[in-house]
C-alpha positions as a printed Julia matrix, in Angstrom:
65×3 Matrix{Float64}:
  7.1   -10.9   16.67
  7.53   -7.7   15.02
  7.15   -4.25  16.69
  4.38   -2.14  15.25
  6.1     1.04  15.87
  9.11   -0.03  13.85
  6.94   -0.96  10.78
  5.07    2.27  10.85
  8.31    4.2   10.81
  9.58    2.22   8.05
  9.66    3.32   4.16
  7.98    1.03   1.48
 11.48   -0.48   0.58
 12.3    -1.74   3.79
  8.68   -3.25   4.35
  8.79   -5.09   1.07
 12.31   -6.32   2.22
 10.9    -7.8    5.64
  7.77   -9.15   3.74
 10.21  -11.21   1.4
 12.33  -12.39   4.43
  9.0   -13.33   6.27
  7.86  -15.26   3.19
 11.0   -16.89   2.97
 11.2   -17.96   6.63
  7.29  -19.23   6.11
  8.4   -21.55   3.35
 11.23  -23.02   5.53
  9.01  -23.41   8.59
  6.64  -25.02   6.7
  9.16  -27.48   5.28
 10.24  -28.38   8.71
  6.59  -28.83   9.89
  6.12  -31.46   7.05
  9.21  -33.24   7.93
  8.08  -33.41  11.54
 11.19  -31.46  12.64
  9.35  -28.28  13.85
  9.01  -28.51  17.68
  7.33  -24.87  18.24
  4.39  -25.3   16.09
  3.03  -21.53  17.19
  5.84  -20.22  15.25
  3.46  -20.74  11.89
  0.78  -18.67  13.5
  3.09  -15.98  14.49
  4.78  -15.77  11.19
  1.33  -15.62   9.36
  0.3   -12.58  11.54
  3.61  -11.0   11.13
  2.9   -10.91   7.2
 -0.54   -9.84   7.58
  0.48   -6.9    9.89
  3.28   -5.92   7.13
  0.88   -6.26   4.24
 -1.73   -4.16   5.92
  0.95   -1.11   6.73
  2.04   -1.62   2.98
 -1.41   -0.86   1.58
 -2.14    1.92   4.25
  1.21    3.51   3.07
  0.2     3.14  -0.75
 -3.33    4.63  -0.24
 -1.7     7.53   1.78
  0.81    8.47  -0.96
């Protein structure tokens, strides 16, 4: 889970980098899920929420600038 304070202090480049890492992680998590190798299914939900959290902060920062 990502800490909100760290995200709000980050610049757009760092946010996009984190977003790309989470999207890659989501891909890997889904591959594991479909192959029945994922034991902790709650990770899918956490990952989805982290992606949404970062996208929200990116859109807020774009509107401010």
